[in-house]
C-alpha positions as CSV (number, residue, x, y, z in Angstrom):
1,M,83.2,28.4,86.5
2,E,83.4,29.1,82.8
3,V,86.9,29.4,81.4
4,T,87.6,32.2,78.9
5,N,90.0,31.3,76.1
6,R,93.0,33.6,75.6
7,I,92.9,32.9,71.9
8,E,89.8,33.6,69.8
9,L,88.9,30.2,68.3
10,T,85.4,30.8,66.9
11,D,86.5,31.1,63.3
12,L,88.6,27.9,63.7
13,R,85.7,26.0,65.1
14,D,83.3,27.3,62.4
15,A,85.8,26.3,59.7
16,V,86.2,22.8,61.1
17,D,82.5,22.3,61.6
18,N,81.9,23.3,58.0
19,I,84.6,21.0,56.7
20,K,83.1,18.1,58.8
21,K,79.7,18.9,57.4
22,E,80.9,18.7,53.8
23,I,82.9,15.5,54.5
24,G,79.8,14.0,56.2
25,E,77.8,14.5,53.0
26,I,80.0,11.8,51.4
27,V,81.7,9.8,54.2
28,I,79.4,8.1,56.7
29,G,80.8,7.5,60.1
30,Q,84.6,7.5,60.7
31,H,84.1,10.5,63.0
32,A,87.3,10.0,65.1
33,T,89.4,9.4,62.0
34,I,88.1,12.6,60.4
35,E,88.8,14.6,63.5
36,Y,92.4,13.3,63.7
37,I,92.9,14.1,60.0
38,L,91.8,17.6,60.6
39,A,94.1,17.8,63.6
40,A,97.0,16.7,61.4
41,L,96.1,19.3,58.8
42,L,96.2,22.0,61.4
43,A,99.4,20.7,62.9
44,D,101.0,20.6,59.4
45,G,101.7,16.9,59.5
46,H,101.5,14.1,57.0
47,I,99.1,11.2,57.6
48,L,99.3,7.4,57.0
49,L,95.9,5.7,56.7
50,E,95.9,1.9,57.2
51,G,92.9,-0.3,56.6
52,V,91.5,-3.0,54.5
53,P,90.2,-2.2,51.0
54,G,86.8,-0.5,50.9
55,V,86.7,1.5,54.2
56,A,87.0,4.9,52.4
57,K,90.7,5.7,52.9
58,T,91.1,7.1,49.4
59,L,87.7,8.7,49.5
60,L,88.6,10.5,52.8
61,A,91.7,12.1,51.2
62,K,89.8,13.2,48.0
63,V,86.9,14.7,50.0
64,L,89.2,16.6,52.3
65,A,91.0,18.1,49.3
66,K,87.7,19.2,47.9
67,T,86.8,21.1,51.0
68,I,90.0,23.2,50.8
69,D,90.5,25.5,47.8
70,V,94.0,24.1,46.9
71,E,95.5,21.8,44.3
72,F,95.0,18.1,44.7
73,G,97.4,15.4,43.3
74,R,97.3,11.6,43.3
75,I,100.1,9.1,42.9
76,Q,99.3,5.4,42.6
77,F,102.4,3.6,43.9
78,T,103.3,0.4,42.0
79,P,106.4,-1.9,42.1
80,D,107.7,-0.4,38.8
81,L,107.3,3.3,39.9
82,M,110.5,5.3,39.7
83,P,111.5,8.4,41.7
84,A,111.2,10.6,38.5
85,D,107.6,9.5,38.2
86,V,107.0,11.1,41.6
87,L,109.2,14.1,41.6
88,G,109.5,15.0,37.9
89,T,112.4,15.0,35.5
90,S,114.4,17.3,33.3
91,L,113.5,17.2,29.6
92,Y,115.5,18.5,26.7
93,N,113.8,21.4,24.8
94,A,115.0,21.4,21.2
95,K,113.6,24.9,20.6
96,N,115.9,26.7,23.2
97,T,118.4,23.9,23.4
98,E,118.1,23.7,27.2
99,F,116.8,21.2,29.7
100,E,113.6,22.1,31.4
101,F,112.2,20.6,34.6
102,K,108.8,19.0,34.3
103,K,107.2,18.8,37.7
104,G,105.9,15.5,38.9
105,P,102.5,14.8,40.6
106,V,104.0,15.5,44.1
107,F,103.9,19.2,43.2
108,A,100.4,19.8,44.7
109,N,99.0,21.0,48.0
110,I,97.3,17.8,49.1
111,V,98.8,14.7,47.7
112,L,97.2,11.3,47.9
113,V,99.8,8.5,47.8
114,D,97.7,5.4,47.2
115,E,99.0,2.0,48.4
116,V,102.3,3.6,49.4
117,N,103.8,0.3,50.4
118,R,103.7,-1.1,46.9
119,A,106.8,0.8,45.7
120,P,110.4,-0.3,46.6
121,A,112.8,1.6,48.8
122,K,114.3,3.5,45.9
123,T,111.0,5.2,45.1
124,Q,110.1,5.6,48.8
125,S,113.3,7.6,49.3
126,A,112.1,10.1,46.8
127,L,109.6,11.3,49.4
128,F,112.1,11.8,52.2
129,E,113.2,15.4,51.3
130,V,109.7,16.6,50.3
131,M,108.0,15.3,53.4
132,E,110.5,16.8,55.8
133,E,111.8,19.9,54.1
134,R,108.9,20.8,51.8
135,Q,111.2,20.9,48.8
136,V,112.5,18.8,45.9
137,T,116.0,18.7,44.7
138,V,116.6,17.5,41.1
139,D,119.8,17.8,39.1
140,G,121.2,20.2,41.8
141,T,118.3,22.6,41.7
142,T,115.9,22.9,44.6
143,Y,112.2,23.5,44.0
144,P,110.2,24.6,47.1
145,M,106.6,23.3,47.6
146,S,103.8,25.8,47.8
147,E,101.9,25.9,51.2
148,P,100.0,24.0,52.4
149,F,101.7,20.7,51.6
150,L,100.1,17.6,53.0
151,I,100.7,13.9,52.0
152,I,98.0,11.4,52.8
153,A,99.3,7.9,52.2
154,T,97.2,4.7,52.3
155,Q,98.2,1.1,52.8
156,N,96.5,-2.3,53.2
157,P,97.5,-4.1,56.4
158,V,96.7,-7.6,55.3
159,E,98.1,-7.9,51.8
160,H,101.8,-8.8,51.7
161,E,102.4,-10.0,48.2
162,G,103.9,-7.3,46.0
163,T,104.4,-4.9,49.0
164,Y,107.5,-3.5,50.7
165,R,108.0,-2.5,54.3
166,L,108.2,1.3,54.6
167,P,111.7,2.6,55.8
168,E,111.7,3.7,59.4
169,A,113.0,7.2,58.3
170,Q,109.9,7.6,56.1
171,L,107.4,6.3,58.8
172,D,108.9,8.8,61.2
173,R,107.9,11.6,58.9
174,F,104.1,10.9,59.3
175,I,102.6,12.7,62.2
176,F,99.9,10.0,62.5
177,K,99.3,6.5,61.6
178,L,95.5,6.0,61.7
179,N,93.8,2.6,61.6
180,V,90.7,2.9,59.6
181,G,88.3,0.2,60.7
182,Y,85.0,-1.2,59.5
183,P,81.9,1.1,59.9
184,T,79.2,0.2,62.5
185,A,76.1,-1.5,61.3
186,A,74.1,1.7,61.5
187,D,76.8,3.6,59.5
188,E,76.9,0.9,56.9
189,V,73.1,1.2,56.5
190,G,73.6,4.9,56.0
191,I,76.2,4.2,53.3
192,L,73.8,2.0,51.4
193,K,71.0,4.6,51.7
194,G,73.4,7.2,50.3
195,H,74.4,5.0,47.3
196,H,70.7,4.1,46.7
197,G,69.4,7.7,46.8
198,R,72.0,9.6,44.8
199,R,73.9,9.7,41.5
200,T,77.4,8.3,41.2
201,L,79.9,8.8,44.0
202,T,82.2,10.7,41.6
203,E,79.5,13.2,40.8
204,A,78.7,13.7,44.5
205,V,82.4,14.4,45.3
206,N,82.7,16.8,42.4
207,E,79.7,18.8,43.8
208,L,81.4,19.5,47.1
209,K,82.4,23.1,47.6
210,P,85.6,24.5,49.2
211,V,85.1,25.7,52.7
212,I,88.4,27.5,53.2
213,N,91.4,28.6,51.1
214,A,95.2,28.3,51.7
215,D,95.4,31.8,53.3
216,Q,92.6,31.0,55.8
217,L,94.3,27.6,56.6
218,A,97.5,29.4,57.3
219,Q,95.7,31.7,59.7
220,L,94.1,28.8,61.5
221,R,97.5,27.1,61.8
222,E,98.9,30.2,63.4
223,K,96.2,30.1,66.1
224,V,97.1,26.5,66.8
225,R,100.7,27.5,67.3
226,Q,99.6,29.9,70.0
227,V,97.8,27.2,72.1
228,H,99.2,27.2,75.6
229,V,101.3,24.3,76.9
230,E,102.6,24.1,80.5
231,D,106.1,23.0,81.1
232,K,105.0,20.0,83.1
233,L,103.0,18.8,80.1
234,M,106.1,19.1,77.9
235,E,107.9,17.0,80.5
236,Y,105.1,14.5,80.4
237,I,105.3,14.2,76.7
238,V,109.1,13.7,76.8
239,S,108.8,11.2,79.6
240,A,106.4,9.0,77.7
241,V,108.3,9.2,74.5
242,A,111.7,8.6,76.1
243,T,110.4,5.5,77.9
244,T,109.9,3.8,74.4
245,R,113.7,4.0,74.0
246,S,114.4,1.8,77.0
247,H,111.3,-0.4,77.2
248,P,112.2,-4.1,77.3
249,A,109.4,-5.0,74.8
250,L,110.7,-2.6,72.2
251,F,113.6,-3.1,69.7
252,L,113.3,0.5,68.5
253,G,111.9,3.5,70.4
254,A,110.6,6.9,69.2
255,S,112.9,9.8,68.3
256,P,112.6,13.5,69.4
257,R,110.6,14.0,66.2
258,A,107.8,12.0,67.9
259,S,107.8,14.3,70.9
260,V,107.5,17.3,68.6
261,A,104.7,15.6,66.7
262,L,102.8,14.7,69.9
263,L,103.1,18.3,71.1
264,N,101.9,19.9,67.8
265,S,99.1,17.4,67.4
266,C,97.9,17.9,71.0
267,K,97.7,21.7,70.4
268,A,95.7,21.1,67.2
269,L,93.3,18.7,68.9
270,A,92.8,21.1,71.8
271,A,92.0,24.0,69.4
272,L,89.6,21.7,67.4
273,R,87.7,21.1,70.6
274,G,87.6,24.7,71.6
275,R,90.4,24.9,74.1
276,D,93.5,27.1,74.0
277,F,95.5,24.8,76.3
278,I,96.3,21.1,76.2
279,T,95.6,18.5,78.9
280,P,97.1,15.1,79.9
281,D,94.1,13.5,78.3
282,D,95.1,15.0,74.9
283,V,98.6,13.5,75.3
284,Q,97.2,10.1,76.3
285,E,94.7,10.1,73.4
286,L,97.2,11.0,70.7
287,A,100.1,9.0,71.9
288,Y,98.7,6.0,70.0
289,P,98.5,7.5,66.5
290,V,101.7,9.4,67.0
291,L,103.8,6.5,68.3
292,R,102.4,3.3,66.9
293,H,104.3,3.5,63.6
294,R,107.5,4.8,65.2
295,I,108.2,1.9,67.5
296,I,109.3,-1.7,66.7
297,L,108.5,-4.6,69.0
298,T,111.1,-7.2,69.9
299,P,110.6,-10.5,68.0
300,E,109.6,-12.2,71.3
301,R,106.8,-9.8,72.0
302,E,105.6,-10.0,68.4
303,M,105.5,-13.8,68.7
304,E,103.4,-13.4,71.8
305,G,100.8,-11.4,69.8
306,A,101.5,-8.0,71.3
307,T,100.8,-4.9,69.2
308,P,102.4,-1.4,69.4
309,D,99.2,-0.1,70.9
310,D,99.5,-2.7,73.7
311,I,103.0,-1.4,74.6
312,I,101.9,2.3,74.3
313,K,99.1,1.5,76.8
314,L,101.6,0.0,79.3
315,I,103.9,3.0,79.0
316,L,101.1,5.5,79.6
317,E,99.9,3.5,82.6
318,K,103.4,3.7,84.2
319,T,104.2,7.3,83.2
320,E,103.3,9.7,86.0
321,V,100.5,12.1,85.0
322,P,101.1,15.8,85.9
323,R,98.6,17.4,88.3
């Protein structure tokens, strides 16, 4: 029997398909990563992309920004970067003898923070307020960010020299941590053909056209908020997340912010796939990107070679699935 949606999702699906088509002109493969990035965009959540150099992490952020008619900013994190280099600073204007605030590069709609783990904690803390509250406070004055506001941060998992571990409070502000892997052999052949048959990559990116604007994105997000969630699925989400706080393999579990992130991202993923309701499968699928950066393994389990995904899998297997 065909199920009729209570929410009209045709325009959302059309917009997502058009964005995927534009991204697919430049980025070959990475279909799951692209879908999760779009889910995070619709759920109004920031994204952490982790992968070795050369797997299109930065390119993904730039191409996504080109498909949405909003302002794009980029910040290259380095060990000598200061909070003022991110947020902005007050400068003295000799003409009117007053200090004027010069906005930093974080004042954009989609902000790429490249190699986020190369800056020390002092600079990382500059992102705390803007990621959570969508505002920046400098010299006692608060400056709200314009909507949408999305941070896409990248980091390299294998390079440790000159890098800093991100504070847990900052990691908790990312809705997803996505592991960007190597392309398949077929996709890599497609990458080579694309480079062989076109002009420079920069020119190709610049030729992309916006698919939606900020107002249209706001309307799509409102539809995502209306996606139906049964009480038993909320209890399922809470049960899985709460288990991380008492699991013997974990030193640190996930906070209630993780439960909210899992709920909102499941609603976005369901809408992306044409449903106005979430299922246990959505929860099980998104538990990995939502939780993997929010939990810390005990030293003993790390020495055994376990990963956060391994523990998340064990938790999901032991959490009763609602029927």
